[in-house]
C-alpha positions as MATLAB code, in Angstrom:
seq = 'XXXXXXXXXXXXXXXXXXXXXXXXXXXXXXXXXXXXXXXXXXXXXXXXXXXXXXXXXXXXXXXXXXXXXXXXXXXXXXXXXXXXXXXXXXXXXXXXXXXXXXXXXXXXXXXXXXXXXXXXXXXXXXXXXXXXXXXXXXXXXXXXXXXXXXXXXXXXXXXXXXXXXXXXXXXXXXXXXXXXXXXXXXXXXXXXXXX';
ca = [
      12.016  -22.114   11.960;
      11.174  -18.407   12.162;
       9.827  -16.920    8.923;
       9.136  -13.384    7.743;
       6.735  -12.821    4.845;
       6.822   -9.497    2.988;
       3.952   -8.758    0.612;
       3.596   -5.783   -1.692;
      -0.104   -4.847   -1.928;
      -1.221   -3.147   -5.170;
      -0.903   -5.466   -8.151;
       0.792   -8.208   -6.133;
      -2.164   -9.160   -3.936;
      -4.815   -7.066   -5.689;
      -6.201   -6.966   -9.226;
      -6.441   -3.166   -9.190;
      -4.518   -0.139   -7.948;
      -6.334    0.760   -4.733;
      -5.431    4.476   -4.740;
      -7.651    5.302   -7.739;
     -10.347    2.909   -6.543;
     -10.431    4.390   -3.041;
     -10.396    8.047   -4.121;
     -13.204    7.370   -6.608;
     -15.139    5.581   -3.847;
     -14.520    8.465   -1.419;
     -15.889   11.245   -3.613;
     -16.893   10.382   -7.173;
     -17.580   13.962   -8.309;
     -14.368   15.420   -6.880;
     -12.435   12.429   -8.241;
     -13.687   12.958  -11.784;
     -12.635   16.627  -12.049;
      -9.322   16.189  -10.277;
      -8.478   13.100  -12.313;
      -8.991   15.111  -15.541;
      -6.756   17.894  -14.181;
      -4.022   15.382  -13.300;
      -3.993   13.429  -16.598;
      -1.054   15.455  -18.056;
       0.910   14.825  -14.846;
       0.130   11.090  -14.885;
       1.450   10.965  -18.470;
       4.661   12.743  -17.408;
       5.133   10.244  -14.557;
       4.759    7.341  -17.032;
       7.419    8.992  -19.213;
       9.659    9.476  -16.136;
       9.487   13.262  -16.635;
       7.704   14.066  -13.364;
       8.221   13.042   -9.740;
       5.754   10.225   -8.988;
       5.654   11.025   -5.260;
       4.756   14.703   -5.865;
       2.032   13.846   -8.395;
       0.608   11.176   -6.088;
       0.565   13.639   -3.166;
      -1.082   16.305   -5.332;
      -3.816   13.945   -6.535;
      -4.594   12.482   -3.102;
      -4.555   15.975   -1.590;
      -6.965   17.309   -4.258;
      -9.616   14.898   -2.949;
      -8.847   14.295    0.725;
      -7.178   17.478    2.034;
      -9.215   19.062    4.821;
     -11.255   15.902    5.456;
     -11.803   14.746    9.035;
      -9.833   11.704   10.187;
     -12.934   10.045   11.630;
     -14.741   10.355    8.272;
     -11.714    9.020    6.370;
     -11.514    6.040    8.756;
     -15.228    5.362    8.396;
     -15.059    5.477    4.575;
     -11.937    3.261    4.632;
     -13.880    0.637    6.575;
     -16.797    0.899    4.107;
     -14.249    0.538    1.277;
     -12.945   -2.691    2.832;
     -16.485   -4.006    3.314;
     -17.299   -3.336   -0.339;
     -14.089   -4.564   -1.991;
     -12.771   -7.346    0.259;
     -12.184  -10.027   -0.847;
     -13.159   -9.331   -4.469;
     -10.144   -7.158   -5.360;
      -7.716   -9.660   -3.801;
      -6.352  -12.363   -6.111;
      -7.937  -15.684   -5.070;
      -4.654  -17.618   -5.045;
      -3.011  -14.862   -2.966;
      -5.846  -15.022   -0.440;
      -5.582  -18.801   -0.267;
      -1.800  -18.583    0.187;
      -2.124  -16.026    3.029;
      -4.853  -18.033    4.766;
      -2.608  -21.113    4.708;
       0.472  -19.453    6.212;
       1.416  -21.261    9.406;
       0.996  -18.489   11.995;
       3.366  -20.235   14.436;
       6.833  -18.569   14.365;
       5.784  -16.389   11.418;
       5.408  -12.653   10.937;
       3.681  -11.214    7.872;
       3.909   -7.628    6.647;
       2.053   -5.674    4.008;
       4.639   -3.288    2.504;
       3.019   -0.675    0.300;
       3.465    2.755   -1.254;
      -0.305    3.236   -0.857;
      -1.538    5.382    2.023;
      -2.099    3.742    5.393;
      -5.578    5.257    5.613;
      -7.160    2.821    3.175;
      -4.741   -0.141    3.383;
      -4.802   -0.506    7.186;
      -8.226   -2.225    7.255;
      -6.964   -4.747    4.640;
      -3.796   -5.474    6.639;
      -5.878   -6.018    9.789;
      -8.349   -8.243    7.924;
      -5.484  -10.400    6.595;
      -3.734  -10.538    9.963;
      -0.649   -8.599    8.850;
       1.407   -5.735   10.180;
       1.511   -2.687    7.912;
       4.357   -0.591    6.536;
       2.754    2.018    4.270;
       3.146    5.646    3.241;
       1.580    7.472    6.195;
      -0.876   10.349    5.969;
      -0.274   13.437    8.104;
      -3.161   14.618   10.280;
      -3.257   17.748   12.417;
      -6.062   18.272   14.935;
      -7.938   15.359   13.330;
      -7.798   16.890    9.823;
      -5.840   15.492    6.849;
      -3.218   18.085    5.834;
      -2.754   16.740    2.318;
       0.839   15.825    3.229;
       2.600   12.573    4.068;
       4.123   11.892    7.495;
       6.674    9.505    5.957;
       8.469    9.257    2.627;
       6.657    7.500   -0.211;
       7.130    3.823    0.722;
       8.508    2.555   -2.574;
      11.812    1.226   -3.922;
      14.715    1.603   -1.464;
      12.386    3.207    1.090;
      10.639   -0.180    1.493;
      13.977   -1.739    2.500;
      14.739    1.151    4.916;
      11.359    0.734    6.610;
      11.669   -3.075    6.806;
      15.190   -2.926    8.280;
      14.084   -0.376   10.879;
      11.040   -2.491   11.772;
      12.896   -5.815   12.166;
      16.068   -4.436   13.751;
      17.404   -6.885   16.353;
      15.111   -9.700   15.192;
      16.413  -12.904   13.613;
      14.624  -14.867   10.904;
      15.633  -18.198    9.393;
      13.868  -17.301    6.190;
      12.604  -14.052    4.634;
      10.142  -14.533    1.762;
       9.086  -11.544   -0.360;
       6.441  -10.991   -3.043;
       6.261   -8.073   -5.492;
       5.156   -7.142   -9.002;
       6.949   -3.938  -10.132;
      10.438   -2.414  -10.295;
       9.574   -0.542   -7.072;
       9.598   -3.917   -5.289;
      13.003   -5.085   -6.555;
      15.045   -3.699   -3.608;
      12.669   -5.510   -1.206;
      12.885   -8.719   -3.247;
      16.691   -8.604   -3.165;
      16.549   -8.362    0.645;
      14.799  -11.750    0.927;
      16.208  -15.280    0.960;
      13.379  -16.282   -1.351;
      11.706  -13.795   -3.679;
       8.701  -14.142   -5.952;
       7.911  -11.751   -8.800;
       4.288  -11.713  -10.011;
       3.844  -15.038   -8.232;
       0.044  -14.736   -7.912;
      -0.570  -13.435  -11.454;
];
């Protein structure tokens, strides 16, 4: 029996939102000032009066734009070393460790940026479908190479990735409205299963 597991990352497998955690870890001083500047925008996003993708891009860019890819990768590895496994829900970790690897593919499907989630996906033995950062000449441009991987975009990316493959069972895990399209794609879906 061939199975496909689809896991959302932030909130589903983790206790905390990794974007804020990572950016704070990357540059505490820069994070503090830029977070204060973005508070009004974060409020507007919560009230559905601002585009979440644009605000997210603006905030990430305010801290990481112009940084070298090699430095970002190094800090991302240090971030993993510091926060894995403590930010991962224990029961989620146990569940993932007990997945029968035979005839099974597991994906981490996240709106978070690939730069800091990739080490987690590798550590947990999963393939990654994330929002991708755009680099030019080894420098982060402050832009995304792909669309924000949330909502319907998750389904688009999954379908593209598994095109031509057949699975007897697709099992998905999520924790917010942005995961609902992905959950409806699966034969078996779990909402806030590890909470």
